[in-house]
DOVEX-17598 format. One record per residue: residue number from 1; residue in three letters; x negated, y, z of N, C-alpha, C in turn. Coordinates in steps of 0.02 Angstrom, whole numbers, plus 32768, in hexadecimal, padded with zeros to 4 digits. Layout:
<site><num>NUM</num><residuo>ALA</residuo><n_px>X</n_px><n_py>Y</n_py><n_pz>Z</n_pz><ca_px>X</ca_px><ca_py>Y</ca_py><ca_pz>Z</ca_pz><c_px>X</c_px><c_py>Y</c_py><c_pz>Z</c_pz></site>
...
# end
This chain:
<site><num>1</num><residuo>UNK</residuo><n_px>4AF3</n_px><n_py>8A2E</n_py><n_pz>4E2F</n_pz><ca_px>4AC6</ca_px><ca_py>8A57</ca_py><ca_pz>4E07</ca_pz><c_px>4AEE</c_px><c_py>8A90</c_py><c_pz>4DE7</c_pz></site>
<site><num>2</num><residuo>UNK</residuo><n_px>4AD4</n_px><n_py>8ACA</n_py><n_pz>4DE7</n_pz><ca_px>4AF7</ca_px><ca_py>8B03</ca_py><ca_pz>4DCC</ca_pz><c_px>4AF1</c_px><c_py>8B06</c_py><c_pz>4D80</c_pz></site>
<site><num>3</num><residuo>UNK</residuo><n_px>4AB5</n_px><n_py>8B02</n_py><n_pz>4D66</n_pz><ca_px>4AAC</ca_px><ca_py>8B02</ca_py><ca_pz>4D1D</ca_pz><c_px>4AC5</c_px><c_py>8AC0</c_py><c_pz>4D02</c_pz></site>
<site><num>4</num><residuo>UNK</residuo><n_px>4AE4</n_px><n_py>8AC3</n_py><n_pz>4CC8</n_pz><ca_px>4B01</ca_px><ca_py>8A86</ca_py><ca_pz>4CAB</ca_pz><c_px>4ACC</c_px><c_py>8A62</c_py><c_pz>4C81</c_pz></site>
<site><num>5</num><residuo>UNK</residuo><n_px>4A9D</n_px><n_py>8A43</n_py><n_pz>4CA1</n_pz><ca_px>4A69</ca_px><ca_py>8A1C</ca_py><ca_pz>4C7F</ca_pz><c_px>4A74</c_px><c_py>89D1</c_py><c_pz>4C88</c_pz></site>
<site><num>6</num><residuo>UNK</residuo><n_px>4AA6</n_px><n_py>89BF</n_py><n_pz>4CAF</n_pz><ca_px>4AAF</ca_px><ca_py>8979</ca_py><ca_pz>4CC0</ca_pz><c_px>4AB9</c_px><c_py>894C</c_py><c_pz>4C83</c_pz></site>
<site><num>7</num><residuo>UNK</residuo><n_px>4AD9</n_px><n_py>8966</n_py><n_pz>4C4F</n_pz><ca_px>4AE4</ca_px><ca_py>893C</ca_py><ca_pz>4C14</ca_pz><c_px>4AA3</c_px><c_py>892C</c_py><c_pz>4BEF</c_pz></site>
<site><num>8</num><residuo>UNK</residuo><n_px>4A70</n_px><n_py>8955</n_py><n_pz>4BF8</n_pz><ca_px>4A30</ca_px><ca_py>8949</ca_py><ca_pz>4BD7</ca_pz><c_px>4A02</c_px><c_py>891A</c_py><c_pz>4BFE</c_pz></site>
<site><num>9</num><residuo>UNK</residuo><n_px>4A0E</n_px><n_py>8912</n_py><n_pz>4C3D</n_pz><ca_px>49E1</ca_px><ca_py>88EA</ca_py><ca_pz>4C67</ca_pz><c_px>49D6</c_px><c_py>88A3</c_py><c_pz>4C4E</c_pz></site>
<site><num>10</num><residuo>UNK</residuo><n_px>4A08</n_px><n_py>887F</n_py><n_pz>4C38</n_pz><ca_px>49FC</ca_px><ca_py>883A</ca_py><ca_pz>4C20</ca_pz><c_px>49CF</c_px><c_py>8836</c_py><c_pz>4BE2</c_pz></site>
<site><num>11</num><residuo>UNK</residuo><n_px>49C6</n_px><n_py>886E</n_py><n_pz>4BBF</n_pz><ca_px>499B</ca_px><ca_py>886D</ca_py><ca_pz>4B83</ca_pz><c_px>4951</c_px><c_py>8874</c_py><c_pz>4B93</c_pz></site>
<site><num>12</num><residuo>UNK</residuo><n_px>4942</n_px><n_py>8884</n_py><n_pz>4BD1</n_pz><ca_px>48FC</ca_px><ca_py>888B</ca_py><ca_pz>4BE6</ca_pz><c_px>48E3</c_px><c_py>8845</c_py><c_pz>4BFB</c_pz></site>
<site><num>13</num><residuo>UNK</residuo><n_px>48BB</n_px><n_py>8827</n_py><n_pz>4BD1</n_pz><ca_px>48A9</ca_px><ca_py>87E1</ca_py><ca_pz>4BDC</ca_pz><c_px>4864</c_px><c_py>87D8</c_py><c_pz>4BFC</c_pz></site>
<site><num>14</num><residuo>UNK</residuo><n_px>483B</n_px><n_py>880C</n_py><n_pz>4BFD</n_pz><ca_px>47FA</ca_px><ca_py>8804</ca_py><ca_pz>4C1D</ca_pz><c_px>4802</c_px><c_py>8801</c_py><c_pz>4C69</c_pz></site>
<site><num>15</num><residuo>UNK</residuo><n_px>47D5</n_px><n_py>87DE</n_py><n_pz>4C8B</n_pz><ca_px>47D9</ca_px><ca_py>87DC</ca_py><ca_pz>4CD4</ca_pz><c_px>47D6</c_px><c_py>8822</c_py><c_pz>4CF2</c_pz></site>
<site><num>16</num><residuo>UNK</residuo><n_px>47FF</n_px><n_py>882D</n_py><n_pz>4D23</n_pz><ca_px>4804</ca_px><ca_py>886F</ca_py><ca_pz>4D42</ca_pz><c_px>47FE</c_px><c_py>8869</c_py><c_pz>4D8E</c_pz></site>
<site><num>17</num><residuo>UNK</residuo><n_px>47D4</n_px><n_py>8892</n_py><n_pz>4DAB</n_pz><ca_px>47CC</ca_px><ca_py>8893</ca_py><ca_pz>4DF4</ca_pz><c_px>47EE</c_px><c_py>88D2</c_py><c_pz>4E0E</c_pz></site>
<site><num>18</num><residuo>UNK</residuo><n_px>481B</n_px><n_py>88C8</n_py><n_pz>4E3D</n_pz><ca_px>483D</ca_px><ca_py>88FF</ca_py><ca_pz>4E5E</ca_pz><c_px>4827</c_px><c_py>88FE</c_py><c_pz>4EA7</c_pz></site>
<site><num>19</num><residuo>UNK</residuo><n_px>4808</n_px><n_py>8934</n_py><n_pz>4EBD</n_pz><ca_px>47F2</ca_px><ca_py>8939</ca_py><ca_pz>4F03</ca_pz><c_px>481F</c_px><c_py>896E</c_py><c_pz>4F24</c_pz></site>
<site><num>20</num><residuo>UNK</residuo><n_px>4841</n_px><n_py>8959</n_py><n_pz>4F59</n_pz><ca_px>4876</ca_px><ca_py>8982</ca_py><ca_pz>4F76</ca_pz><c_px>486A</c_px><c_py>898D</c_py><c_pz>4FC0</c_pz></site>
<site><num>21</num><residuo>UNK</residuo><n_px>486B</n_px><n_py>89CA</n_py><n_pz>4FD6</n_pz><ca_px>4865</ca_px><ca_py>89DA</ca_py><ca_pz>501D</ca_pz><c_px>48A7</c_px><c_py>89CE</c_py><c_pz>5041</c_pz></site>
<site><num>22</num><residuo>UNK</residuo><n_px>48A5</n_px><n_py>89A6</n_py><n_pz>5075</n_pz><ca_px>48E2</ca_px><ca_py>8995</ca_py><ca_pz>5099</ca_pz><c_px>4902</c_px><c_py>89D1</c_py><c_pz>50BD</c_pz></site>
<site><num>23</num><residuo>UNK</residuo><n_px>48DB</n_px><n_py>8A04</n_py><n_pz>50CB</n_pz><ca_px>48F6</ca_px><ca_py>8A3F</ca_py><ca_pz>50EC</ca_pz><c_px>4904</c_px><c_py>8A78</c_py><c_pz>50BA</c_pz></site>
<site><num>24</num><residuo>UNK</residuo><n_px>4908</n_px><n_py>8A68</n_py><n_pz>507A</n_pz><ca_px>4917</ca_px><ca_py>8A9C</ca_py><ca_pz>5048</ca_pz><c_px>495C</c_px><c_py>8ABA</c_py><c_pz>5056</c_pz></site>
<site><num>25</num><residuo>UNK</residuo><n_px>495F</n_px><n_py>8AFC</n_py><n_pz>5059</n_pz><ca_px>499E</ca_px><ca_py>8B1E</ca_py><ca_pz>5068</ca_pz><c_px>49C2</c_px><c_py>8B35</c_py><c_pz>5028</c_pz></site>
<site><num>26</num><residuo>UNK</residuo><n_px>499D</n_px><n_py>8B42</n_py><n_pz>4FF4</n_pz><ca_px>49BA</ca_px><ca_py>8B5F</ca_py><ca_pz>4FB7</ca_pz><c_px>49DD</c_px><c_py>8B2B</c_py><c_pz>4F8C</c_pz></site>
<site><num>27</num><residuo>UNK</residuo><n_px>49BE</n_px><n_py>8AF1</n_py><n_pz>4F86</n_pz><ca_px>49DA</ca_px><ca_py>8ABC</ca_py><ca_pz>4F5B</ca_pz><c_px>49DE</c_px><c_py>8A7D</c_py><c_pz>4F86</c_pz></site>
<site><num>28</num><residuo>UNK</residuo><n_px>4A19</n_px><n_py>8A65</n_py><n_pz>4F94</n_pz><ca_px>4A21</ca_px><ca_py>8A2C</ca_py><ca_pz>4FC1</ca_pz><c_px>4A09</c_px><c_py>89E9</c_py><c_pz>4FA3</c_pz></site>
<site><num>29</num><residuo>UNK</residuo><n_px>49FD</n_px><n_py>89BA</n_py><n_pz>4FD0</n_pz><ca_px>49E3</ca_px><ca_py>8978</ca_py><ca_pz>4FBE</ca_pz><c_px>4A0F</c_px><c_py>8954</c_py><c_pz>4F8A</c_pz></site>
<site><num>30</num><residuo>UNK</residuo><n_px>4A4E</n_px><n_py>8961</n_py><n_pz>4F8A</n_pz><ca_px>4A7A</ca_px><ca_py>893E</ca_py><ca_pz>4F5B</ca_pz><c_px>4A66</c_px><c_py>894B</c_py><c_pz>4F13</c_pz></site>
<site><num>31</num><residuo>UNK</residuo><n_px>4A44</n_px><n_py>8982</n_py><n_pz>4F06</n_pz><ca_px>4A2C</ca_px><ca_py>8990</ca_py><ca_pz>4EC2</ca_pz><c_px>49F4</c_px><c_py>8960</c_py><c_pz>4EAF</c_pz></site>
<site><num>32</num><residuo>UNK</residuo><n_px>49CB</n_px><n_py>894D</n_py><n_pz>4EDE</n_pz><ca_px>4997</ca_px><ca_py>891A</ca_py><ca_pz>4ED0</ca_pz><c_px>49B8</c_px><c_py>88D7</c_py><c_pz>4EC2</c_pz></site>
<site><num>33</num><residuo>UNK</residuo><n_px>49ED</n_px><n_py>88C8</n_py><n_pz>4EE6</n_pz><ca_px>4A12</ca_px><ca_py>888A</ca_py><ca_pz>4EDA</ca_pz><c_px>4A32</c_px><c_py>888A</c_py><c_pz>4E94</c_pz></site>
<site><num>34</num><residuo>UNK</residuo><n_px>4A4A</n_px><n_py>88C3</n_py><n_pz>4E7E</n_pz><ca_px>4A65</ca_px><ca_py>88C9</ca_py><ca_pz>4E3A</ca_pz><c_px>4A2F</c_px><c_py>88BB</c_py><c_pz>4E07</c_pz></site>
<site><num>35</num><residuo>UNK</residuo><n_px>49F5</n_px><n_py>88D9</n_py><n_pz>4E10</n_pz><ca_px>49BD</ca_px><ca_py>88CD</ca_py><ca_pz>4DE2</ca_pz><c_px>49AA</c_px><c_py>8884</c_py><c_pz>4DE0</c_pz></site>
<site><num>36</num><residuo>UNK</residuo><n_px>49A5</n_px><n_py>8865</n_py><n_pz>4E1A</n_pz><ca_px>4994</ca_px><ca_py>881E</ca_py><ca_pz>4E1E</ca_pz><c_px>49C7</c_px><c_py>87F3</c_py><c_pz>4DF9</c_pz></site>
<site><num>37</num><residuo>UNK</residuo><n_px>4A06</n_px><n_py>8804</n_py><n_pz>4E00</n_pz><ca_px>4A3B</ca_px><ca_py>87DC</ca_py><ca_pz>4DE0</ca_pz><c_px>4A3E</c_px><c_py>87E7</c_py><c_pz>4D95</c_pz></site>
<site><num>38</num><residuo>UNK</residuo><n_px>4A2C</n_px><n_py>8822</n_py><n_pz>4D7D</n_pz><ca_px>4A37</ca_px><ca_py>8831</ca_py><ca_pz>4D36</ca_pz><c_px>49F8</c_px><c_py>882E</c_py><c_pz>4D0B</c_pz></site>
<site><num>39</num><residuo>UNK</residuo><n_px>49BD</n_px><n_py>8833</n_py><n_pz>4D29</n_pz><ca_px>497F</ca_px><ca_py>882C</ca_py><ca_pz>4D02</ca_pz><c_px>496C</c_px><c_py>87E2</c_py><c_pz>4D01</c_pz></site>
<site><num>40</num><residuo>UNK</residuo><n_px>4963</n_px><n_py>87C5</n_py><n_pz>4CC6</n_pz><ca_px>4957</ca_px><ca_py>877D</ca_py><ca_pz>4CC1</ca_pz><c_px>4919</c_px><c_py>8764</c_py><c_pz>4CE7</c_pz></site>
<site><num>41</num><residuo>UNK</residuo><n_px>48E3</n_px><n_py>878A</n_py><n_pz>4CE7</n_pz><ca_px>48A5</ca_px><ca_py>8775</ca_py><ca_pz>4D07</ca_pz><c_px>4890</c_px><c_py>87A6</c_py><c_pz>4D3C</c_pz></site>
<site><num>42</num><residuo>UNK</residuo><n_px>48BD</n_px><n_py>87B4</n_py><n_pz>4D6B</n_pz><ca_px>48B0</ca_px><ca_py>87E7</ca_py><ca_pz>4D9D</ca_pz><c_px>489B</c_px><c_py>87C7</c_py><c_pz>4DDF</c_pz></site>
<site><num>43</num><residuo>UNK</residuo><n_px>4867</n_px><n_py>87E4</n_py><n_pz>4DFA</n_pz><ca_px>484F</ca_px><ca_py>87D0</ca_py><ca_pz>4E3C</ca_pz><c_px>4855</c_px><c_py>880D</c_py><c_pz>4E69</c_pz></site>
<site><num>44</num><residuo>UNK</residuo><n_px>4874</n_px><n_py>8804</n_py><n_pz>4EA3</n_pz><ca_px>487E</ca_px><ca_py>883C</ca_py><ca_pz>4ED1</ca_pz><c_px>4856</c_px><c_py>882F</c_py><c_pz>4F10</c_pz></site>
<site><num>45</num><residuo>UNK</residuo><n_px>4830</n_px><n_py>8860</n_py><n_pz>4F24</n_pz><ca_px>480A</ca_px><ca_py>885E</ca_py><ca_pz>4F62</ca_pz><c_px>4822</c_px><c_py>8897</c_py><c_pz>4F8E</c_pz></site>
<site><num>46</num><residuo>UNK</residuo><n_px>483A</n_px><n_py>8887</n_py><n_pz>4FCA</n_pz><ca_px>4851</ca_px><ca_py>88BA</ca_py><ca_pz>4FF8</ca_pz><c_px>4819</c_px><c_py>88CB</c_py><c_pz>5029</c_pz></site>
<site><num>47</num><residuo>UNK</residuo><n_px>480F</n_px><n_py>890B</n_py><n_pz>5035</n_pz><ca_px>47DD</ca_px><ca_py>8924</ca_py><ca_pz>5064</ca_pz><c_px>4800</c_px><c_py>893E</c_py><c_pz>50A2</c_pz></site>
<site><num>48</num><residuo>UNK</residuo><n_px>47ED</n_px><n_py>8923</n_py><n_pz>50DB</n_pz><ca_px>4808</ca_px><ca_py>893C</ca_py><ca_pz>511A</ca_pz><c_px>47DF</c_px><c_py>8979</c_py><c_pz>512F</c_pz></site>
<site><num>49</num><residuo>UNK</residuo><n_px>47FC</n_px><n_py>89A2</n_py><n_pz>5159</n_pz><ca_px>47DC</ca_px><ca_py>89E0</ca_py><ca_pz>5170</ca_pz><c_px>47C9</c_px><c_py>8A0B</c_py><c_pz>5135</c_pz></site>
<site><num>50</num><residuo>UNK</residuo><n_px>47F6</n_px><n_py>8A0F</n_py><n_pz>5104</n_pz><ca_px>47E8</ca_px><ca_py>8A34</ca_py><ca_pz>50C7</ca_pz><c_px>4829</c_px><c_py>8A50</c_py><c_pz>50AC</c_pz></site>
<site><num>51</num><residuo>UNK</residuo><n_px>4825</n_px><n_py>8A8E</n_py><n_pz>5095</n_pz><ca_px>4860</ca_px><ca_py>8AAF</ca_py><ca_pz>5078</ca_pz><c_px>4860</c_px><c_py>8AAB</c_py><c_pz>502C</c_pz></site>
<site><num>52</num><residuo>UNK</residuo><n_px>486E</n_px><n_py>8AE4</n_py><n_pz>500D</n_pz><ca_px>4878</ca_px><ca_py>8AE7</ca_py><ca_pz>4FC4</ca_pz><c_px>4836</c_px><c_py>8AE9</c_py><c_pz>4F9D</c_pz></site>
<site><num>53</num><residuo>UNK</residuo><n_px>47FE</n_px><n_py>8AF3</n_py><n_pz>4FBE</n_pz><ca_px>47BE</ca_px><ca_py>8AFA</ca_py><ca_pz>4F9A</ca_pz><c_px>478A</c_px><c_py>8AC6</c_py><c_pz>4FB0</c_pz></site>
<site><num>54</num><residuo>UNK</residuo><n_px>4795</n_px><n_py>8A87</n_py><n_pz>4FA1</n_pz><ca_px>4765</ca_px><ca_py>8A54</ca_py><ca_pz>4FB6</ca_pz><c_px>471F</c_px><c_py>8A5F</c_py><c_pz>4F99</c_pz></site>
<site><num>55</num><residuo>UNK</residuo><n_px>471A</n_px><n_py>8A80</n_py><n_pz>4F60</n_pz><ca_px>46D8</ca_px><ca_py>8A8D</ca_py><ca_pz>4F43</ca_pz><c_px>46B0</c_px><c_py>8ABE</c_py><c_pz>4F6D</c_pz></site>
<site><num>56</num><residuo>UNK</residuo><n_px>46D1</n_px><n_py>8AE2</n_py><n_pz>4F98</n_pz><ca_px>46AE</ca_px><ca_py>8B10</ca_py><ca_pz>4FC6</ca_pz><c_px>46AF</c_px><c_py>8AF4</c_py><c_pz>500D</c_pz></site>
<site><num>57</num><residuo>UNK</residuo><n_px>46E9</n_px><n_py>8ADD</n_py><n_pz>5024</n_pz><ca_px>46F1</ca_px><ca_py>8AC8</ca_py><ca_pz>5069</ca_pz><c_px>46CF</c_px><c_py>8A85</c_py><c_pz>5078</c_pz></site>
<site><num>58</num><residuo>UNK</residuo><n_px>46CC</n_px><n_py>8A5A</n_py><n_pz>5047</n_pz><ca_px>46AE</ca_px><ca_py>8A17</ca_py><ca_pz>5050</ca_pz><c_px>4680</c_px><c_py>8A08</c_py><c_pz>5015</c_pz></site>
<site><num>59</num><residuo>UNK</residuo><n_px>4655</n_px><n_py>8A37</n_py><n_pz>5004</n_pz><ca_px>462E</ca_px><ca_py>8A31</ca_py><ca_pz>4FC6</ca_pz><c_px>4601</c_px><c_py>89F4</c_py><c_pz>4FC4</c_pz></site>
<site><num>60</num><residuo>UNK</residuo><n_px>45E3</n_px><n_py>89E0</n_py><n_pz>4FFC</n_pz><ca_px>45B7</ca_px><ca_py>89A5</ca_py><ca_pz>4FFB</ca_pz><c_px>45E0</c_px><c_py>8966</c_py><c_pz>4FF0</c_pz></site>
<site><num>61</num><residuo>UNK</residuo><n_px>4618</n_px><n_py>8960</n_py><n_pz>5012</n_pz><ca_px>4643</ca_px><ca_py>8925</ca_py><ca_pz>5009</ca_pz><c_px>465F</c_px><c_py>8924</c_py><c_pz>4FC2</c_pz></site>
<site><num>62</num><residuo>UNK</residuo><n_px>4673</n_px><n_py>895E</n_py><n_pz>4FA8</n_pz><ca_px>468D</ca_px><ca_py>8961</ca_py><ca_pz>4F64</ca_pz><c_px>4658</c_px><c_py>894B</c_py><c_pz>4F32</c_pz></site>
<site><num>63</num><residuo>UNK</residuo><n_px>461A</n_px><n_py>8963</n_py><n_pz>4F3A</n_pz><ca_px>45E5</ca_px><ca_py>894F</ca_py><ca_pz>4F0D</ca_pz><c_px>45D8</c_px><c_py>8904</c_py><c_pz>4F0F</c_pz></site>
<site><num>64</num><residuo>UNK</residuo><n_px>45DA</n_px><n_py>88E7</n_py><n_pz>4F4A</n_pz><ca_px>45D0</ca_px><ca_py>889F</ca_py><ca_pz>4F51</ca_pz><c_px>4609</c_px><c_py>8879</c_py><c_pz>4F2F</c_pz></site>
<site><num>65</num><residuo>UNK</residuo><n_px>4647</n_px><n_py>888F</n_py><n_pz>4F3A</n_pz><ca_px>4680</ca_px><ca_py>886E</ca_py><ca_pz>4F1B</ca_pz><c_px>467E</c_px><c_py>8873</c_py><c_pz>4ECF</c_pz></site>
<site><num>66</num><residuo>UNK</residuo><n_px>466C</n_px><n_py>88AE</n_py><n_pz>4EB6</n_pz><ca_px>4669</ca_px><ca_py>88B8</ca_py><ca_pz>4E6E</ca_pz><c_px>4631</c_px><c_py>888E</c_py><c_pz>4E4F</c_pz></site>
<site><num>67</num><residuo>UNK</residuo><n_px>45F7</n_px><n_py>888B</n_py><n_pz>4E70</n_pz><ca_px>45C0</ca_px><ca_py>8862</ca_py><ca_pz>4E56</ca_pz><c_px>45D2</c_px><c_py>8818</c_py><c_pz>4E55</c_pz></site>
<site><num>68</num><residuo>UNK</residuo><n_px>45F3</n_px><n_py>8800</n_py><n_pz>4E8A</n_pz><ca_px>4608</ca_px><ca_py>87BA</ca_py><ca_pz>4E8C</ca_pz><c_px>463C</c_px><c_py>87AC</c_py><c_pz>4E56</c_pz></site>
<site><num>69</num><residuo>UNK</residuo><n_px>466A</n_px><n_py>87D9</n_py><n_pz>4E4C</n_pz><ca_px>469D</ca_px><ca_py>87D1</ca_py><ca_pz>4E18</ca_pz><c_px>467C</c_px><c_py>87CE</c_py><c_pz>4DD3</c_pz></site>
<site><num>70</num><residuo>UNK</residuo><n_px>4650</n_px><n_py>87FC</n_py><n_pz>4DC5</n_pz><ca_px>462F</ca_px><ca_py>87FE</ca_py><ca_pz>4D84</ca_pz><c_px>4603</c_px><c_py>87C1</c_py><c_pz>4D78</c_pz></site>
<site><num>71</num><residuo>UNK</residuo><n_px>45E7</n_px><n_py>87A5</n_py><n_pz>4DAD</n_pz><ca_px>45BE</ca_px><ca_py>8769</ca_py><ca_pz>4DA6</ca_pz><c_px>45E8</c_px><c_py>872C</c_py><c_pz>4D96</c_pz></site>
<site><num>72</num><residuo>UNK</residuo><n_px>4627</n_px><n_py>872C</n_py><n_pz>4DAA</n_pz><ca_px>4653</ca_px><ca_py>86F2</ca_py><ca_pz>4DA2</ca_pz><c_px>467C</c_px><c_py>86F3</c_py><c_pz>4D62</c_pz></site>
<site><num>73</num><residuo>UNK</residuo><n_px>468D</n_px><n_py>872D</n_py><n_pz>4D49</n_pz><ca_px>46BB</ca_px><ca_py>8731</ca_py><ca_pz>4D10</ca_pz><c_px>4695</c_px><c_py>8736</c_py><c_pz>4CCF</c_pz></site>
<site><num>74</num><residuo>UNK</residuo><n_px>46B9</n_px><n_py>8726</n_py><n_pz>4C9B</n_pz><ca_px>469D</ca_px><ca_py>872C</ca_py><ca_pz>4C58</ca_pz><c_px>46CE</c_px><c_py>8754</c_py><c_pz>4C2D</c_pz></site>
<site><num>75</num><residuo>UNK</residuo><n_px>46B7</n_px><n_py>8789</n_py><n_pz>4C10</n_pz><ca_px>46E1</ca_px><ca_py>87B2</ca_py><ca_pz>4BE5</ca_pz><c_px>46C8</c_px><c_py>87AB</c_py><c_pz>4B9E</c_pz></site>
<site><num>76</num><residuo>UNK</residuo><n_px>46EF</n_px><n_py>878C</n_py><n_pz>4B74</n_pz><ca_px>46DC</ca_px><ca_py>8784</ca_py><ca_pz>4B2E</ca_pz><c_px>46FE</c_px><c_py>87B8</c_py><c_pz>4B03</c_pz></site>
# end
């Protein structure tokens, strides 16, 4: 990760969904792995046939994943 936010990640305690395009060229998959390792309640979903913009490239799948995530988690 370029920006130095890694030290703050463990303080984010609410469940977090990270949706990552496997064909993203700008930010490599290892950044998703960093988020998964450092965010206490992080769930990572990888989208195949998708680049850096899953909200555009795979919008229906992203909406389904987000809805399922929100239905399962509880944020107090």
